[in-house]
C-alpha positions in Angstrom: 0.0 0.0 0.0 1.3 3.4 -0.9 0.3 6.3 1.4 1.0 9.9 0.5 1.7 12.6 3.1 -1.8 14.1 2.4 -3.4 10.7 2.9 -1.7 10.3 6.2 -3.0 13.7 7.4 -6.5 12.9 6.2 -6.5 9.5 8.0 -5.2 11.1 11.1 -7.9 13.7 11.1 -10.5 11.1 10.2 -9.5 9.1 13.3 -9.8 12.2 15.4 -13.3 13.0 14.0 -14.4 9.4 14.5 -13.2 9.4 18.1 -15.0 12.7 18.8 -18.2 11.3 17.3 -18.1 8.4 19.7 -17.3 10.6 22.7 -20.0 13.2 21.9 -22.7 10.6 21.3 -21.8 8.8 24.6 -21.9 12.0 26.6 -25.1 13.6 25.2 -28.7 12.7 25.3 -31.0 12.1 22.3 -32.3 15.4 20.8 -29.6 17.3 22.6 -27.2 19.6 20.6 -24.3 17.1 21.1 -26.0 14.7 18.8 -26.1 17.3 16.0 -22.4 18.0 16.6 -21.8 14.3 16.2 -23.7 14.3 12.9 -21.6 17.3 11.6 -18.4 15.6 12.7 -19.6 12.4 10.9 -20.0 14.3 7.7 -16.5 15.7 8.0 -15.1 12.3 9.0 -16.5 10.8 5.8 -14.9 13.5 3.6 -11.6 13.0 5.3 -11.8 9.2 5.0 -12.6 9.7 1.3 -9.5 11.9 0.9 -7.4 9.4 2.7 -8.6 6.5 0.5 -8.0 8.5 -2.7 -4.5 9.5 -1.6 -3.6 5.8 -1.1 -4.2 2.5 -2.9 -7.1 1.6 -0.6 -9.8 3.1 -2.8 -9.3 0.1 -5.1 -10.9 -2.1 -2.4 -13.9 0.1 -1.6 -14.6 2.1 -4.7 -18.3 2.3 -4.0 -17.7 3.9 -0.6 -16.6 7.1 -2.5 -18.5 10.1 -3.9 -21.6 9.9 -1.8 -21.3 13.4 -0.5 -20.4 15.4 -3.6 -22.8 18.1 -2.4 -21.4 18.1 1.2 -21.9 21.9 1.5 -25.6 21.2 1.2 -25.3 19.1 4.4 -22.9 21.1 6.5 -25.1 24.3 6.3 -28.4 22.8 7.7 -26.7 20.6 10.2 -24.5 23.3 11.7 -27.5 25.7 11.7 -29.6 23.2 13.6 -26.8 22.7 16.1 -26.5 26.4 16.6 -30.2 26.8 17.2 -30.2 24.0 19.8 -27.2 25.5 21.5 -28.9 28.9 21.6 -32.0 27.4 23.2 -34.4 26.9 20.3 -36.5 23.8 20.1 -35.4 20.8 18.0 -36.5 20.6 14.4 -39.3 18.3 13.4 -38.9 15.6 10.8 -40.7 17.8 8.3 -38.3 20.7 8.9 -35.3 18.4 8.6 -36.7 17.1 5.3 -37.2 20.6 4.0 -33.7 21.7 4.9 -32.0 18.6 3.6 -34.0 18.4 0.4 -31.4 20.1 -1.8 -28.8 17.5 -0.8 -31.2 14.6 -1.3 -32.2 15.8 -4.7 -28.6 16.1 -5.8 -27.9 12.7 -4.4 -30.8 11.3 -6.3 -29.5 12.9 -9.5 -26.0 11.3 -8.9 -27.2 7.8 -8.0 -26.8 6.3 -11.5 -23.1 7.3 -11.5 -22.6 6.0 -8.0 -23.6 2.4 -8.9 -21.4 1.8 -11.9 -19.2 -1.3 -11.9 -16.3 -1.2 -9.5 -13.7 -1.5 -12.3 -15.2 1.5 -14.1 -15.2 3.6 -10.9 -11.6 2.7 -10.1 -10.7 3.7 -13.7 -12.4 7.1 -13.2 -10.5 7.7 -10.0 -7.2 6.7 -11.6 -7.9 9.0 -14.6 -8.7 11.9 -12.2 -5.5 11.3 -10.2 -3.3 11.1 -13.3 -4.7 14.2 -15.0 -4.4 17.0 -12.4 -4.0 19.7 -15.0 -6.2 22.8 -15.7 -9.8 21.9 -16.5 -12.5 24.4 -17.5 -15.9 23.3 -16.2 -19.1 23.8 -18.2 -21.1 26.8 -17.2 -23.9 24.5 -16.0 -21.6 23.0 -13.3 -20.2 26.4 -12.4 -23.8 27.7 -11.9 -24.6 24.7 -9.8 -21.6 25.2 -7.6 -22.4 28.9 -7.1 -25.9 28.0 -6.0 -24.5 25.4 -3.5 -22.1 27.9 -2.0 -24.8 30.6 -1.7 -27.0 28.0 0.0 -24.2 27.3 2.5 -23.4 31.0 3.0 -27.0 31.7 3.9 -27.0 29.0 6.6 -23.6 30.2 8.0 -24.8 33.9 8.1 -28.0 32.9 9.9 -26.0 30.8 12.3 -23.7 33.8 13.0 -26.7 36.1 13.7 -28.3 33.6 16.1 -25.0 33.1 18.0 -24.4 36.9 18.2 -27.9 37.6 19.6 -27.7 34.7 22.0 -24.2 35.7 23.2 -25.4 39.2 24.1 -28.5 37.7 25.8 -26.4 35.3 27.8 -24.3 38.2 29.1 -27.4 39.9 30.4 -29.4 36.9 31.7 -26.9 34.2 32.9 -23.9 34.0 35.1 -22.6 30.5 34.0 -20.4 29.6 31.0 -23.1 30.1 28.5 -21.5 33.1 26.8 -18.2 31.3 26.6 -19.9 28.3 25.0 -21.5 30.6 22.4 -18.1 32.3 21.8 -16.7 28.8 21.0 -19.6 28.3 18.6 -18.8 31.6 16.9 -15.2 30.4 16.4 -16.4 27.2 14.8 -18.7 29.2 12.6 -15.8 31.4 11.5 -13.7 28.4 10.7 -16.5 27.0 8.5 -16.8 30.4 6.8 -13.0 30.4 6.2 -13.3 26.9 4.8 -15.7 28.0 2.2 -14.0 31.3 1.4 -10.8 29.3 0.7 -12.7 27.1 -1.7 -14.3 30.1 -3.5 -11.0 31.9 -3.9 -9.3 28.8 -5.2 -12.1 28.0 -7.6 -12.2 31.5 -9.0 -8.4 31.4 -9.4 -8.6 28.1 -11.1 -11.5 28.6 -13.5 -10.9 32.2 -14.6 -7.2 32.7 -14.0 -5.8 29.2 -14.5 -3.7 29.5 -11.3 -4.0 25.8 -10.2 -5.3 22.4 -11.1 -8.9 21.5 -10.5 -8.2 18.7 -8.0 -5.8 21.0 -6.0 -8.9 22.9 -4.9 -10.3 19.9 -3.2 -7.0 19.0 -1.6 -6.5 22.5 -0.1 -10.1 22.5 1.1 -9.8 19.1 2.7 -6.5 20.1 4.3 -8.3 23.0 6.0 -11.1 20.7 7.0 -8.6 18.4 8.6 -7.2 21.4 10.5 -10.7 22.4 11.7 -11.3 18.8 13.0 -8.0 18.7 14.8 -8.7 22.1 16.4 -12.2 21.0 17.5 -10.5 17.9 19.0 -8.1 20.1 20.9 -10.9 22.4 22.2 -13.0 19.4 23.1 -10.3 17.9 25.2 -9.5 21.2 27.0 -13.1 22.3 27.5 -15.6 19.5 26.8 -18.6 21.4 28.2 -18.2 24.1 25.6 -19.4 21.8 22.8 -22.0 19.7 24.6 -24.1 22.0 26.8 -27.1 24.0 25.8 -28.3 27.0 27.9 -30.1 26.6 31.1 -32.9 29.0 30.1 -33.4 28.3 26.4 -36.7 30.2 25.9 -35.2 33.4 27.2 -32.0 33.3 25.2 -33.8 32.3 22.1 -35.7 35.6 21.9 -34.5 38.1 19.4 -32.2 40.7 21.0 -32.4 44.4 20.4 -28.9 45.7 19.9 -29.8 49.3 21.0 -30.2 49.7 24.7 -32.4 52.8 24.2 -34.6 50.7 22.0 -34.8 47.9 24.5 -35.7 50.0 27.4 -37.7 52.7 25.7 -41.0 51.4 27.1 -39.5 50.8 30.6 -38.5 54.2 31.9 -37.8 54.4 35.6 -36.6 57.4 37.6 -33.2 57.7 39.2 -34.4 57.1 42.7 -36.2 53.9 41.8 -33.2 52.7 39.9 -30.9 53.4 42.8 -33.2 51.5 45.2 -33.3 48.5 42.9 -29.5 48.6 42.6 -29.1 48.6 46.4 -31.5 45.6 46.6 -29.4 43.7 44.0 -26.2 44.3 45.8 -27.8 43.4 49.1 -29.0 40.1 47.6 -25.4 39.4 46.6 -23.7 40.5 49.8 -26.1 39.3 52.5 -28.0 36.4 50.8 -24.9 35.4 48.7 -27.1 34.4 45.7 -24.0 34.3 43.5 -23.0 31.0 45.2 -25.8 29.3 43.3 -24.1 28.0 40.1 -27.4 28.1 38.1 -28.2 31.6 39.1 -29.8 33.6 36.3 -31.9 36.7 35.8 -35.2 35.0 36.4 -34.0 33.6 39.7 -32.8 37.0 40.9 -36.1 38.5 39.8 -38.1 36.0 41.8 -35.9 36.5 44.8 -36.3 40.3 44.8 -39.9 40.3 43.6 -39.0 42.7 40.8 -39.6 42.2 37.1 -36.8 40.9 35.1 -36.6 43.7 32.6 -36.3 46.3 35.4 -33.4 44.4 37.0 -31.8 44.1 33.6 -32.2 47.8 32.9 -30.7 48.8 36.3 -27.8 46.4 35.9 -27.1 47.8 32.4 -27.8 51.5 32.9 -27.2 52.2 36.6 -24.5 49.7 37.5 -23.0 49.9 34.1 -22.3 46.2 33.7 -23.9 43.0 32.6 -25.6 40.3 34.7 -22.7 37.9 33.8 -20.0 40.3 34.9 -21.8 41.4 38.0 -22.3 37.9 39.4 -18.9 36.7 38.5 -17.3 39.7 40.1 -18.9 38.6 43.4 -17.8 35.0 42.8 -14.2 36.0 42.1 -14.2 38.2 45.3 -15.5 35.2 47.3 -12.8 32.9 45.7 -10.1 35.4 46.6 -11.2 35.4 50.2 -11.1 31.6 50.3 -7.6 31.5 48.7 -6.3 34.1 51.2 -7.7 32.1 54.1 -4.7 30.4 55.8 -7.0 27.9 57.5 -8.4 26.8 54.2 -6.9 23.7 52.5 -9.2 23.8 49.6 -7.9 23.0 46.1 -8.6 25.5 43.4 -11.2 23.1 42.0 -13.0 23.0 45.4 -12.7 26.8 45.6 -14.3 27.2 42.2 -17.3 25.1 43.2 -17.6 26.8 46.6 -17.6 30.2 44.9 -20.5 29.3 42.5 -18.6 28.4 39.4 -19.6 25.3 37.4 -16.0 24.1 36.8 -12.3 25.0 37.0 -12.2 26.2 33.4 -15.0 28.8 33.9 -13.4 29.8 37.2 -10.0 30.4 35.7 -11.4 32.4 32.8 -13.5 34.6 35.0 -10.7 35.1 37.5 -8.2 36.1 34.8 -10.6 38.5 33.2 -11.2 40.2 36.6 -7.7 40.1 38.1 -5.4 39.9 35.0 -3.9 36.6 36.2 -4.9 33.1 37.0 -6.0 32.0 40.5 -3.0 29.7 40.8 -0.7 32.7 40.3 -2.7 34.7 42.8 -2.3 31.9 45.4 1.5 31.7 44.7 1.8 35.5 45.1 0.1 35.4 48.5 2.4 32.6 49.7 5.5 34.5 48.6 4.2 37.6 50.4 3.5 35.8 53.7 
């Protein structure tokens, strides 16, 4: 068996993707966003396996395993968008909605079926011809138009995904104090990587078709290389912060509501005088200092509203306009202060993991990030500094 360097990279990324699919399915419940991420990774895994087989002699043994996802962009868009919606708190798609969103891919697959079931020897000959003729090739305008439509289809899904994530991220800052906003930030990074993946393909395709800058099959190789990089990066993030790719929000119905980017627009029908705002601000701070609500890891705007007996939108308005912060930053500021007191306590033998939980954080990763944003350094460095000073 001959295996090229590209084939080795593709097989390595395929192994990573397959491993992540197994882990994500094992650690997520049915109809949860993790299952959709596993589906997206499965699609990527197939394309990487296909690339590995073509860049080795192994395609000769499984020729009919290839070319089943020629319109893969028609799959990536809907699956990623469905995943984003679930992560942002929207309800799961029904079968009818899934069928509607996947119909372009299914129609293209139906059109391709006759060519997929040709004899194995004929299919192997096609692959070998494709590999031995990497030179410049001008596609018919019909195929160019089809590819343009496919890319526009994907761009629409990615743009909608970005809009949903941006709105939900802002809402999470104002309504939750857990790691929801950081989870959404991770989703935005993944969205940007998928956008970069398709921008690369478009640039290479334009250069190849209209400027003759590269061979036609080089476009697919560069695109697949970037996909391999995306999969490997997802694996790295998943190992470092597994909760970022599996957890949906604790209050999906609230975060799923459209967000008004203008604060004046949001609060234009909720005007309160300065004295009332100051009174609510004092009650918020009192609830934090005396009742220590921030120690509850699932604390959100609705829970604070119920505790104070004040409507949510009034609390949100006071936090934003009077306290000049967000709910997320306000609660985590109290949590960090509490953690600092525990670290500074000479009688305490708590580990940083225990301190994180005792201070209201969900996990050590969230604790480290919040502490570093507030203090400019990690809690471990803060502890070492105190020990050196004593």
